[in-house]
N, C-alpha and C positions, 0 to 999 in steps of 0.2 A: 496537678493531675492532667490538665489539658495539654501542657507541654509534653508530658511523658506520652500521652496518647498520640500526639502528632509525630513525635520522634519514632514511636513504634510503627505508625502507619507508613512513614517515609522509609523506614528500614525494611519493611516486609513487602511493600508494594511491588518493587521490581521483580522479586521472585515469583509473587503471585501472577503478575502480568506475563512474565516469560513462560511460566508453567502452563497457564491457560492458553496462551497463544500457541505454544508448541504442540499442545493437543489438537487444537483446531487446525493447525497447518499439517499435522500428520494425517488427520482425517481427510483434509483437502487433497493431499497427495495420493492417498489411497483411492479416493473417488476418481481422481484423474487417471490413475493406472487401470482401474476397473473399466473406465470408458474406453481406454486404448485397447484393452483386450476384447471388448465386446463389439468393436466396430470393424468389420471385415473390409469395408471400403478403404481403410487406411493402408492396406497392403497392396492396393492396386496402383498401377502406374497411370494415374489420371490427375487432371487439374484439381478435381474435388479433394483427392488424397493429399496433394501438395498444400492446398488451403487448409485442410484439416490438421496437418502437422504443424503448419505455421500458427494456427489458432491455439493448438495445444501448447506450443512453445511459448506463445505470448501469455497464456494462462499461468504456466509455470513461473514465467518471469514475474508476473504480478504477485504470486505467492511468495517468491523470494524477496521481492521488494518490501512487502509488508513485514516479513521477519527482520530484514535488515534495519528498517526504519525503527521498529519497536525495540530490537535488541540493543542497537546502539544508543537509543534514547534513554532506556532505563539504566544502562551501564554508565552513561555520562552524567545524568542529572539526578538530583533529589528534589522532591516536591511533596507538598501536602496533597494527598489524593482526594478526588471527589468521587461520588457514587458513579458518575458517568464514566470515569476511568476504568471501572470494572465492567461496565455495560458495553462500551464500544467493541471489545474484542468479540463479544457474542454477535453484535450487529455485523462486524466484518466477516465473521465466520459464516453467518447465514448468507450474506451476499456472495462470498466465495463459493459456497456450495451451490447456490443458484447459478453462478457463472459456469461451474463445471456441468451442471445439468443442461445448460443451453449450448454446450459444445455440439457442433455438427452443422451441416449445410442447410438443414431445414429451419434453423433458429438463429441465423446470423443477426437479425435485427435485434432480438432479445439479448444476444451475447454482447453486442456493442453497447447497448443501453445499460446492461448490468455492469459491464466493465467501467463505464463512465461513472456510475454510481459508486462502485468500489473505490475508484480513484479519488472521488470527492470526499467520501466519508473517512477514508484513511487519512488524508491530509487534514481534514477537520479535527480528527481525534489527536493527531500529532500536534497541531497548532494549539489545542487546548492544553496539552501537557507543557508546551513551550511557554505559554502565558503563565501557568502556575510555577514553573521552574524559575522564571525570571524574578518572581516575587521572593524567592528564597536566597538568602545571603550566601549559602554555600556554593551557589552558581555564579557568584559575582565575577569571577575571573573571566568566564566565557562571555557573559552578557554585557560586560563592560566594553567589549570589542565589537558587539553586535547590536545594531539598532533594532528597535521594536518594528515588527512587520506592519506595513500599511497596505491599503487596498491594492496599490500597484503591484505589490509582491505576489498577490494571489492571482493576477491576471493570467500568467502562463497556465496555472492549474485550471482555472475557469475555462480558458480557451481550449485546453485539451479535452476536458469533459464535454464542452459543447460540440466540438468537432467529432468526438466519438459517438455521442448520442445522435448528432445530425447525420452521420454516415449510416448508423443503424436504421434511422427513419428512411433515409434515401434508399437503402437496400430493400427495405420492406415495401416502399412504394413502387420502386422500379423493377423489382425482382432480380436486379443485377447481382449475380453471385460470382462475378469474375473480376472486373476492373475495380469496382468500388470495394469489394471485400478485400482484395489484395492490398489496395491503397490503405484501407482502414487498418488492417492488421499490421502492416509495415510501420504506419504511423504510431500505433499503439506500442509495438515492440521498441521502436526508437525512443518514445517518450519514457518508457519504463527504464530502458538501459540508461538514458540520460539521468533519470532520478537516482538510479544506482550509483552512477558516477558522482553525482552531486553529494549523495550521502557519504560516500567514501571520502571525498574531499573535506567535508565538514567534520567528519570523524578525525581526520589527520590534523586539522586546525585545532580541534578541541584537545587532542592529545599533546600537541605542541604548546598550547596555552597552559596545560597542566604543569609544564616544566618551568613556567615563569613564577616569580614570587607573587603571592596572593596580595593584591592591593589593600585588602581589608585587614 
C-alpha cells in the first residue's frame, strides 16, 4: 500500500504543482497589467517613468524565472513529495503579489526587500525538491553526474539577496531614487537573466543525459 501511495504521489505531484503555479502566475501577470494601466506617470517622458518601466520589466522577469524553474524541475525529476512542496507555491504567490503591490517610486525600499525574499524562498523551495529527487533512483542518471550542493554553492544566491535587501535599505535611508534605484534594478535584472541562462543550460544537460544508457 505504501509503495502504491508513493508512486501515485510521484505521478500526480508534477501536474498539481504546475496547475497551481500557473494559476498563481496568471494572477500575478493580471495584477501587473492592472498596475500598468493605473499609473499615468509611466506614460510621461521622465526619469521616474524610465525607472518604473525597468522595475516592471524586472518584476516580469522574476515571474518568468519562477515558472521556468518549476516547470523544468517537475518535467525532469520524480520525487516523493512532502507537505511543504504544496505549500511553497502559495508562499511564492503571496510574495509575488506583495512585490507587485510595492511597484512604484514611493515604495522602492519595500520592493527591493520583497524581491530579495522572493529570490531566497524560490531557491529554497527548488533546493528542497532537488534533495528529495536525489534520493529517488529514477533520477540516478542525472545526479550521478552532479555533486550534492554544499554551502559554497549557495553563496551567490545569498550574496544577491543580501545586496538587493541592502540596496533597498540604503534607498530608504538616503531617499536616493536615482542612482541607487537604477543600480539595484539593473543588478536584479542581470541576476534574474543569468539564472534563466543557467536554468536553460541545466535543462540541456539533463536532456543530453537522458540519451545516455541508465547506469542502474
